[in-house]
N, C-alpha and C positions, 0 to 999 in steps of 0.2 A: 342488466345488473344495476341494482340500486345502490347509491352511495349516500351516506349521511354526512353533511358538512356542518360544522359548528362555526358560527360567526360571532365575533366579539366587537364591542364598541371601542373606539380609540381610548387610550389609557386615561386621557383627561375627562372622558365622559362615560366611564364604565357603568353599564346598566346593572341594576340589582338582579340577582338570580333567584327566581322563585322555585322552591322545592315543592313538588306536588306528589302526594301519595296516590297510587292507583286505587280507584274506588272499587271495593268488592261488590259483587252482585248480591242480590238478596239471598240466593242459594248459598253462596260462599260464606256470607256473614252468619247466617243461621247455622250452617254446618260447624263453623268455628265455635259458636256458643255451645252447641250440644256436645261437641267433642271435649270442650273444656270441663264439662261436668263429670267426665270419666265414669260413665255408666257401664253396667255389665248385663243388665236384663232388659228384655223387650216384651211388652204385651200389646198385641194388635187386636183391636175390636173391630170386626168387619161385618156389621149387620147386612142382611140381605135386603136389596131393593130400597135403599135409603137415599132420598133426594137431598142434595146439599141445600137447596133453597128452602127447605122446611126446618132448618136448624137455626138457632139464634146466631151462630157463628157467621151465617150468610144472610141475615136479615129476614128470617121467617116472620110472618105476621103474628104468629103465636109463639109464646115462650115454651118451646117443647122440651127444653133441658133446664128447667128453672133452678135446680140445685147443683148439678154437676158442672154446667157451663159457667156458673157464677163464681167458681173457685179461681183464685189467681194461679197462673202457671200454664195457661193454654196459649199455644201459638198456632194460628190458623193459616193454612196454605190456601191461597185464593184460587188457584187454577190447577186442580188435579183431574186427570182424565182416565177413565177405565178403557181397557183395550177392547171391551165388548159390552153389549147391552144386556147380557144375561149371565147367570152365575158361573157355569162351568168353565167356559173359556177365560172369563175374567179371573177367577180364583187360580186357574192354572198359570196365568200370566204373573200373578202375585208370587206364586211358589217357584216359578222357574226364572222369573225376570226376563221373559221373552214375549214377543208378539204372538198372536194366535197361530199364524201360519207356520211359525217356528216350533212351538211346543206341540201342535197337532191335535189338541183336544178342542174340536170344533163343535161337536154335537154329541148327545148321548140319547139312548132310549133303553127300554127294558130288554130289547133283543140285541142292541148294539152298544155295549159299554164303551165309555170314552177312556182312552189311554193317553196320558201325558208322556211324550216321547223324550223329554229332556230331563236331566237331573233336577231334583227339587231341593229346596233349602233345608227341609227337615232332616234329610239324610246327611247333608253336608255338615250341619251343626252337630248332629248326633255323633259323627265321627270325630268331632273336635271336643267331645266331652261337655257339650252344652245340652242341658235337659230340654226336651221339646214336648209340648203338650198341645193337643188339638181338641177343642170342645165345640162341637158342631151341632146345629139344630136342623140341618137340611139332610133328610135321609137320602135324597137323590145323589149325594156325594158318594154313596156306597156303590153306585154304578160306574165309578171311576177308580183310578189307583191313587187318588190324592190323599186318601186316608192312610196310606201305607208309609212306613218309615218313621213314624212318630214314636217316641218313648211311651207316651200315653195318648190314646185317641178315644174319645167318648162321644156317643151319640145322645143328644139331649131329648127332652120332651118336645113335641111339635108345637103346640099352641096352648095358651096364649103367652106363656111367661118363660120361654126358654132363654131369654137374656138374663133374667134373674137367676134361674136355676143353673145356667151355664157358668156364670160368674162364681156361684157357690161351689160348683164342682171344681173349677179351676183353682180357687183358693184352697180347697181341701187338698188338692194334689200338691200345691206349693208347700203345704205343711209337711209333706213327706220328703221333700228335697233337702239334702244336707245343707246346713247353714253356710252361706258364702259361695255356693256353687251357682254358676250362671244358668239362666233359663230363657227360653223363647216360648210364649204362649200365643196361640191363635184362637180367638173366640168368634164364632159365626152364628149369631142368633137370627131367628126368623121373624121377630116381632113385626118389623115393618113390611113384611111380605103378606099379600092377601092369602087367606081371608083375614080381615081385621076384626079382632075381638078385644078392644081395650079393657083394661081392668075396670071393674064396675065403678070405682070411685072417680075414674076419668071420663067415662062414657057420658056424652052430652055436655061436656065442659065448653066445647066450641061447636059441635055438630048438632043437627036436629035428627036424631035416629028415626023418628016417626016419619020423616019425609023421604027416607031412603027406600029404594025399590026392593029391599030385602030386610029380614029381621037379623040384627046384629047378634042376637042371642042364639040363633039357629046355626050350629056348627056344621050342619050338612049342606047348607045353601051354597051354591056356586055363585059367589058375589060378582065375579067378573062377567059371567054370562048375563046376569040380570042387569048389571050396570050398562053393558053394551046395548042390550035390548032397549033399555030406557032411553039411552042417548040417541039411538037410531030413530025414535019417533018423536023426540023432543024438538021444539023450536029453539031458536038461538038463545032466548032468555032462559028457557027451561034448562037447556044444556049447561049454561053458565052457572045457574043455581045448583044444579046437580054436581057440577065440578067442584064448586066451593064447599059444598056439604061433604063430599067425599074426601077432599083435602083436609077438612077439619077432623073427620073421623080418623084419617091417616095420622094427623098430628097427635090425636089422643093416644094412638097406639105407641107413638114415639115416647110419650111420657113414661111408659113402662120401662123403656131403656134408660131414661134418666135415673130411675131408681137403681137399675143394674150398674150403671157406670159409677154412681156414687158409692154403691156397695164395694165395687172393685177398688176405687181409690182409697176408701177408708180401710178396706181389708189389707191393702199393701202397707198402709201407714201403721196399722196395728201389728203387723208382722215385722216391722223394721225394714221394709223393702222399698219404701217410697223414694228414698234418697238415691238409690242406685238402679232405679227402673224407669225406663221411658215407656209411657203409654201412648199408643197411636189409635186414633178413632177415625175410621174411614168407612167405605162401603164397597160392594162389588159392582153395583150399577144403580141407576135411578128407576123412575117409574113414570109412565105417561098417563096424564089425566085429560085426554081429549084436546091436547094442544094442536096447533095447526099441523095438518098433514099427518096426524098421529091418532091412533085409536087408544083404547085403554090398555094398560099393561106395559110389558117390556119385551125385548127381543124384536126382531123383524125390522129394526131401524138402528141408526147410530146418531139419532138426534141429541141435542144438547141435554134435554131433561133426562135422557137415558144414560149418557156416558159421563156427564159432569158429576163427580163424586166429592163428598166431603173429605177433608184431610186435616186433622188437628192433632197436635202433639201436646202431651201434658207431662210436666215435671214441676214440682213445687218451686224450683229456683229459676225457671225460665223467665226471661225479661222480654224477649221478642214477642210481639202481639200478633203481627200478620206478616206473611211473605207474599207479596203481590207482584204481578207481572212476570211470573216465572212458571210457565207450563211444565208439568212433569206427568208421566204416565204411571199407572199402578205397577207396571213392571219395573219401575225405578225404585220403588219404596224400600224393599229389603236390602238391595246392595247399598243404597244410601244410608239406611239405618245401620247396616252391618259395619260400614266404615266408621261410624260414630262410636260404636261399642266394641270394636275390635274383633268382629267375626272373621273367620277365614273366608277368602273370596270365592264365590261361586261363579260370578261373571264380573267383568270390569264395572266398577262403580261409576255413576254419573258424576261429572265434575262441575256441571252447571245446568241451568235450565235447558229444556229442549226448544228447538225452533219449531218442531212439529211433532205431534203425537199420533200414531196410527190407531184407527178404530175400525172394527169390522164385525159383521154378523154373518155366520155361515149356517146352513141348514143341510143336514145329511138326509138324502132321499132314500138311500138303500145302502147295502154293504159295499157297493162298488162306487157310488157316486155321492159327492158332496157339492152343494151349491154355495158359491160366494154371492150372497144377495146384496149386501151393502158394504161399502168400504169408504173410508174417509181419512182426512188428515185435519187435525185441530192445531192451529197456530195461536199465537198470543191474542190477536185481534180478530181473526177470521177463521172460517172452516170451509172446506170443500168436501163434498161426498158424491158418490156415483152409485146408481142402481145398476148392478152388474147384469141384471136380466133385461133391462130396457135401454140402458145407456143414458138415462136421465141424469143430468148433473145439477146439483143443488149447491149454492154457495150462500154463506151467511156472514153478516157483520156482527160479531159478538159484542161489540161496544154499543151500537145503537139499539139492538134488540136481543139482549143476552138470554132471555128465557123463551119467548115465543118464537124468535128466529124467523124473520121473513126472508124467504129465498130471493136472491137476485142472481144476475149473470156474473160469473167469475170476473169478467172484464170490468165490471162496475166497482170492484173492490180493490183498494191498494194492496198489491201483493197477490191478488186473486189468480191471475194467469200463471205466476210462478208456482203458487201452491198447487194449481191444477197439473202443471208439468211434474211436480214432485209426486202427486198422486198417481199419475201414469207410470212413473218409474217404480213406485211402490207396488202397483199391481203387476208390473213386469217381474219384479222380484218374487212376488207370491207365485206366479206361474212358472218361474224358473225353478223354484224349490218344489212345487207341487204341480206338475204338468196337467194333472187331472182336473184342476180347478179352472173353471172357465169364467171369463168376464168379457162382455161385448166391447168392441173398440169404441172409445169415446174421445 
């Protein structure tokens, strides 16, 4: 038993008493500011395959959001992590506020649709008389049940401009909602997903299209295959040049989303909705461009460039600029936002930053079997992951090498052995819930 004793100086030498306020965490301070705005509406823009480090919020070498990001009122979360490195498990985590092994949507195919096994936010909000609209540019979502339960669900055009058309469709739907009634909108454009076909006025602004191993204008070209083939035969300098050129083309594609976000913010203002609406800009996952130990694309890994996602909040009256040193997962986003705007609770809301965020990549082999290929935990300064098929352990210091991530032994990192122990416990939790999921002992 612990006792607290208070000691005082003699009466003739009484020491002054200092009163100290308990300092709020970045999470709590920002939550208090948002809650004080008394908002009622939420719009989440979640582009597919959008890397955080290609946005000006996170130090992109190109100004990919020159108009929308320059507006005052953005607050940027420095450390947001997706639950997975590809769309379906990640979006399911957003809509259920759960980890992948909990919601159960691990993989999908034409013959094996993916089913989210937990309640989703759209049904919860609809039952509370909150209007819900889903404007999606990824037709693969139709292989899941994530498009169900919305008051309005629309499938947009595929390429190249479904961010712009998706915003237009969402604003048209908002015009049909009775004035003063609350709403939640989820926009999922595909602009930043391959194949990349920037608007003609942006193509060549930073890239050299003639040096790419494909024609950008050819919509039938499998860009990923040709890029991988070119990288396989390139020497080190040629691969580096190819990578920079591809990232520049990728950045030009993001410029189209700048137009869409600006249209959204101006559209809310024109409808008198800007003052009571929170806009959230994030992503489902990132993309690999031949980083160390990585091929081109996403899925198949839980590396930093694949699971680090952007997260920025917009409201004209926001004064907070950044929220740093505060890891959260994409499964935390809607319960956190819901607390700020008064949504009915679907799951308990987070009260502070996470000490570790789980990330995983599964692959379904057949109707009976699903493989857990990669699983990891991301903490504030370090991350540890394991290949469940080989037992190979990778640990990274996210401070010294935040993008390329040179692997070291867990024991070499402060907190590494403890995070590895937590990862073992997390894998045991997965296997307890889903005994059919195998992972080698590590």
